[in-house]
Each structure stands twice: as C-alpha cells, then as structure tokens.
N, C-alpha and C positions, 0 to 999 in steps of 0.2 A: 253652087257646087256643094255636095253633101260632105259633111265631116263625119266619116264613118268611125273615126277613132274616139268620138266623144264618150265620156263616162256618164251614161244616162242615170245610173244609180246615184252618183255624186251630185249631178245636176238637180235631180228631184229632191234629194235630202236638203240641198241648199235652198230650195224653195220654201222649206219649213211650212208645209201645208197643214192646217189644223184638220182634225178628224171630221169627215163629212163635208169638207170644203173643196171646191174646184177652183183651180187657178189657171190663168192663161199667161203665155209668154212667147217670145220669139222662139222658133224651133232651134234647139241646139245642134241638130243634125243638118237640116237644109238651110237654116238661117232665115226662113220666111217669117215675115212680121206677124206676130200674135196668132200663130197657127197651132201652137203646141198647147195641149190641154192635159192637166193631171188632176186626178181626184183621189183624196185620201179616204180609203175605206176602212181604216183602222190599222190592221196589221200589214196592209199592202197598199200600193198606189197604182191605179190604172192610168195609163197615159196613151196619147196618140197625137199625130199631126194631121191636121185637116187639109194640108196642101196636097193637091192631087199628085204632084210629081215626087212627093216624099212618102207619106203614108206610113211612117213608122208607128208601131203600137206595141203594147205589151203590159206586163204587170211586174212590179218589183217589190221586194220587202221594204218596209219603211224603217228608217233609223239604223242603217248599216254602218255609217261612217263616224269617225271621231269628230269632236267639236272643232279641232284645229283644221281637219280636212274640209269640213263643212264651211268654215270661214273662208278658206281659199276658194272654194267653189262659188260662194256667194258673191265674191268680187265680180263675177261675170254678170250678175243680175243687178242692174242699176236702173234708176228712174230715167236716165237720159234717153233711152230708147222710146219711152212713152211721152215724155214731157213736150216733145216737139208738137204733139197733137193737143196739148192742154191750152185752153184760152179762157178769158174771163167768163163766168157763168152768165153775165148780163147779155151775152150774145145770143142766148137761147131763151125765148119766152117760156118754153116748156120747163127748162131748168129752174127759172125764177119761180114759176108756179109751183114746182115740186118743193122748193125751199120754203115757200110761204105756207103751203098746205100741210107741211110736216113739222111745224114748230122749229124750223132751223133758222129762220130769218134773223131773229134777235142775235144769236151767236155769230151769224155771218156779218151782220151790219156792225156789231160791236167789235169785230175782229177777234172774237174768242175762238173762232175756227176759220181756217183758210180753205176756201173752196174754189175749184176750177171746173172747167167743162172739157171732157174728152170728146172732141168733135168727131173723131174717127169711130168711136163706139157709142156715142151719144149717152154719156154717163156723167152724172154729177160726181166730182172727185173731191174727197176729203183728204187733205194733206196731213201726213203723220210725221211728227218731229220727235227726236230723241231727247234725253235729259239735258243735253247741251244746246237745245233748240236748233239742231241741224236737221234739215229735211232728209228723211231716210226711206219714206214709203208713201203710198197713197192707196186709198180705198175708193172704188168707183161703184156708184149705184146706177143700174141701167134705167133709162127713161123709156125704154121700149120693152119688148118681150125677149130681148137678148139674154142668153144664158152665159154664165151664171148671173143671177140678179145682183149679187154683191161680188165684186172682184177685188182681190188684193194684188197689187201690181208687183211687189217685191217681197223679199224674205227677211225683213228687218227684225221680226219678233219683238216689235215695239207696239204698245197699245195706242189707240187714238185717244188723246186727252185734250179737253178743251183748255183754252188759254186764260180763262177768268181766274180770279183769286178766291179761295175759300179753304178752310181747314177740313171741309167735308167733301167727299166725292161720292157719286152715285155710279155704280157699276152696272152697265147695261150690255145688251148684245150687239147693237149696231150704232154706227156713227150718228145717224139722224136722231135717235133717242138720246144719245150723249149731248147733242146740241140742245135738244128740247128742255132737258132738266136745268140748263143754265139759267133759265128764266126764274127759277126759284132761288138763285144765289148760291148754287152748289156747282162743283166741277163735274163734268161728265167724263166717264172713262168707258170706252167701248172695247169689249173683248173680241169683237168681230167673230162671234160664235158663242159657245157656252162653256168653253174650257179656259181655266186660268193657267196660262203658261208661266213657268217659273220666272222668266225674265220680267213678267208684268208686275210681280210682287214688289220689285224695287221702285216702281213708279207709284204704286198704291200706298206703300207703307210710310211715305212722307206726309200723308194726311193724318189727322187725329181720329177721324171717323169715316167709315165707309158704309154705304147702304147698298146691299146687293139686291137689284131689282130686275131679275130676269123674267121672261115670260112664264106663264102658268105651267106650261108643259116641261119647263126646265127646273121645277121646284127642287128636285133631288140634287141637281148640279148647284143650285143656289146654296143649299145647306153644306155641300162639300166645300165650296169656295169660302164660305164663312168660317168653317173650321180651319182652313189653310191660312186665313188672314188673321185669325183671332190672336195669335201670338204677337202681332205687330201693331194693332190698333183696335179701337172699339168698332164692332161690326153689328149692323142691324140687317135683318132680312125683311124685304117688303114683297109679298106675293101679289102680283098684279094680274088682273083679269083680262085687260086689253093692252094693246101696244101703246107705250108712253107717248110716242110721237103723234098719236091720234087724239090725245087728250087736249082739252082747252086749257088756257093759261091758268084759270082759277083752280082747276083740279091739280095741275102741276104744282102750284103754290101750296095748295092744301096738303098735298102728300109729302112735299120735300122742304118747304120753307122752314118748318120746325127744326130741321137739322142744320140749316145754313149758319155760317159764322164768318 
C-alpha cells in the first residue's frame, strides 16, 4: 500500500547524500525493498522508485529542513532493513578475492575493519561505527556491474575509520584505500567521496597528524580539506598518481610509514 502522505523532502534530507553520490533505500511511498534511488546533483536531488507499481519520481531542493527535523526523519532510516541480508564475507569466493586484491585483507584479518557480504546485492560491506563504537552505518562495494558502485546504506554522517591505533590518520576517498594504508601503521579515514563533512572533523581532530591523500583529479579538494583541518592538527598533502588500494605493500610503506607513530 502506498503512503501518499510521506514527506519526500524530509526523507531525502535525512539520507544526507553527499554531492555527486547516489543512495538506495526502501521506498518511503510504496515500501518496496531497496527500490528508491536518490542522487545529489548539488543544489537539488533527483529521485525515483524502480518498482513498477509505484514509479514516483521528481526533483527536490537539497537542505530544506532544520537539523532537528532531519534528526527525526533519520530515525526512519536504520540498518535493520539491510542487515538481514548481511553474511560473513567468507561465503563468497569473489568477495574474498576482492579483499585480497585490493589490499584490504590485513585490516580485515586483524579486525581493524569489520566487513560483511550483502548477499542480495552482492556487495562487500564495510561497517561504520561512531565515536562510541556503535554500529551506525555501512558502505557497500559492488562485486558486479550493479550501480552505484559504492553504496552508503544509511544517513549517519559518520566517516569510515579503521580500528587500529596510531596518532596519524590518512584521509582517502573510499573504504578499501582506508584499509590499505593500515599496513603502514597509520589509521585510514574514508570520506566516501571528496567532501569533508563538518561532522567528520570531530573524528579527525583527535589525531596529531593527518595526511590528505585523495586522487589526482581531486587535488583542489585536497588543499581545501587541508585548510579546514589546519586549525586542529598537523596536516600534510600527498598528491597520488594512482589508486592507493592498487599499490603493493612496499609502496604503501614507503609513502606512509614515515608518518606512523
């Protein structure tokens, strides 16, 4: 049954979608599982439901509601609707292969990152915890050609941070790269994009040093992030030519071990 009285604007604001990112969820109108898609285009969000009997679609302005109202709306978005489909990654040879081929295995085996497998969407899922170590979100990487390639399941506005210990963190774009840098004795922090959300600063400023290591095409964003963090800790910029998760261990150590503590 359709819920025609749903507040689409509030629901979308509660998803807290970063610019340029697409998120999926259960449809707030028809209730069909994972059929609702919303993409943040900057000033507006385009949305639609893929379920044939629903088919709602449209465009709304982004950021219309107060923080208090957004918090109320966010309570509707929880991991419970997704976690019933999460199982150990060991059940999928393809998932294990992805973990090993992308420098994730060390963080996974040492429990510096908790990973699961979304069997419904065939994604390796990186679990996201808040400052009190409470599970609040998850980020899934598709093992097929399913779109979006990276999916954020909820609206926590919490970064993915690895669970190893160091006074130094490396700020990267995705969870796989965050896991990869742990091999050099540093903590990985994934923005899940190239924007530094205000809430993320509270997680980063607890470190003494941060290395901003975004992809080459995000060099301007790297400088902007460094300026924003400079008041809180020592910041270095590392301009990289290729994706960190594709580097071999020797190169990861060479580039980051010097900062570890």
